[in-house]
C-alpha positions in Angstrom: 3.7 8.6 22.6 1.2 8.1 19.8 -0.3 5.3 17.9 -2.1 4.7 14.5 -5.2 2.6 15.1 -7.5 1.1 12.6 -11.3 1.0 13.2 -14.4 1.3 11.0 -12.3 1.0 7.8 -10.3 4.1 8.7 -7.1 4.9 10.4 -6.7 7.5 13.2 -3.6 9.0 14.9 -4.3 8.8 18.7 -2.6 9.9 21.9 -3.7 9.4 25.5 -6.7 11.4 26.5 -7.8 12.2 22.9 -11.5 12.1 22.1 -12.5 11.2 18.6 -15.5 10.0 16.5 -15.4 6.8 14.5 -17.9 4.6 12.7 -20.6 3.0 14.9 -19.3 0.2 17.1 -21.3 -2.5 18.8 -20.3 -1.6 22.4 -22.1 -0.2 25.5 -21.5 3.3 26.8 -18.7 3.5 29.4 -17.3 0.1 28.3 -13.7 -0.4 27.3 -12.8 -1.2 23.7 -9.4 -2.5 22.4 -8.4 -1.0 19.1 -6.2 -2.7 16.4 -2.8 -1.0 16.2 -1.0 -0.4 12.9 1.9 1.6 14.2 3.1 3.0 17.5 5.8 5.5 18.3 7.5 6.6 21.5 10.2 9.1 20.9 12.7 7.5 18.5 11.3 4.0 19.0 8.8 3.1 16.2 6.9 -0.3 16.3 5.2 -1.6 13.1 4.2 -4.8 11.5 4.0 -7.9 13.6 5.6 -6.1 16.6 2.5 -3.7 16.6 0.4 -6.7 17.8 2.1 -6.3 21.2 0.9 -2.8 21.6 -2.5 -2.2 23.3 -4.7 0.8 22.9 -7.6 0.9 25.2 -10.5 3.4 24.6 -13.7 4.1 26.5 -17.0 4.6 24.7 -18.2 8.1 25.6 -21.4 8.1 23.6 -23.3 7.0 20.4 -25.0 9.6 18.2 -25.8 10.7 14.7 -23.9 13.2 12.6 -25.3 16.3 11.0 -27.9 15.9 8.3 -26.9 15.7 4.7 -29.5 16.6 2.1 -29.4 14.7 -1.2 -31.5 16.2 -4.0 -31.6 14.8 -7.6 -33.6 15.9 -10.5 -33.8 15.6 -14.2 -34.4 18.7 -16.2 -37.6 19.0 -18.2 -38.8 15.6 -17.0 -40.6 16.6 -13.7 -38.4 14.0 -11.9 -37.4 15.2 -8.4 -36.1 13.1 -5.5 -35.2 14.4 -2.0 -33.4 12.3 0.5 -31.6 12.9 3.8 -28.9 11.0 5.7 -27.4 11.1 9.2 -24.3 8.9 9.7 -24.2 7.1 13.1 -21.0 7.4 15.0 -19.4 6.3 18.3 -17.3 8.8 20.3 -14.2 7.2 21.9 -11.8 8.5 24.5 -8.3 6.9 24.5 -7.4 5.9 28.1 -4.1 4.1 27.7 -1.4 3.1 25.2 1.0 0.4 26.3 3.9 -1.0 24.3 5.0 -4.6 25.2 
């Protein structure tokens, strides 16, 4: 059984026990979060659209953190213009605990 869930502006294919990283969520560590379901499949049975609202995907927040650093460097040739900037994207690590249809 698997489900396609939507969180943080992206969609993820999840199964029970899967640990994945998503955009930062406003939730405490070790708390349960219910994710929006786009599609769910169990063998030959596929649930989409309005029926997908009956599917529940519960995930537990494992940790919050920051991704690896990305260095941004821009310059303009022959103008002595240089700019260095860094960025670390915050994320939330989730573990899917249950997927229930109906």
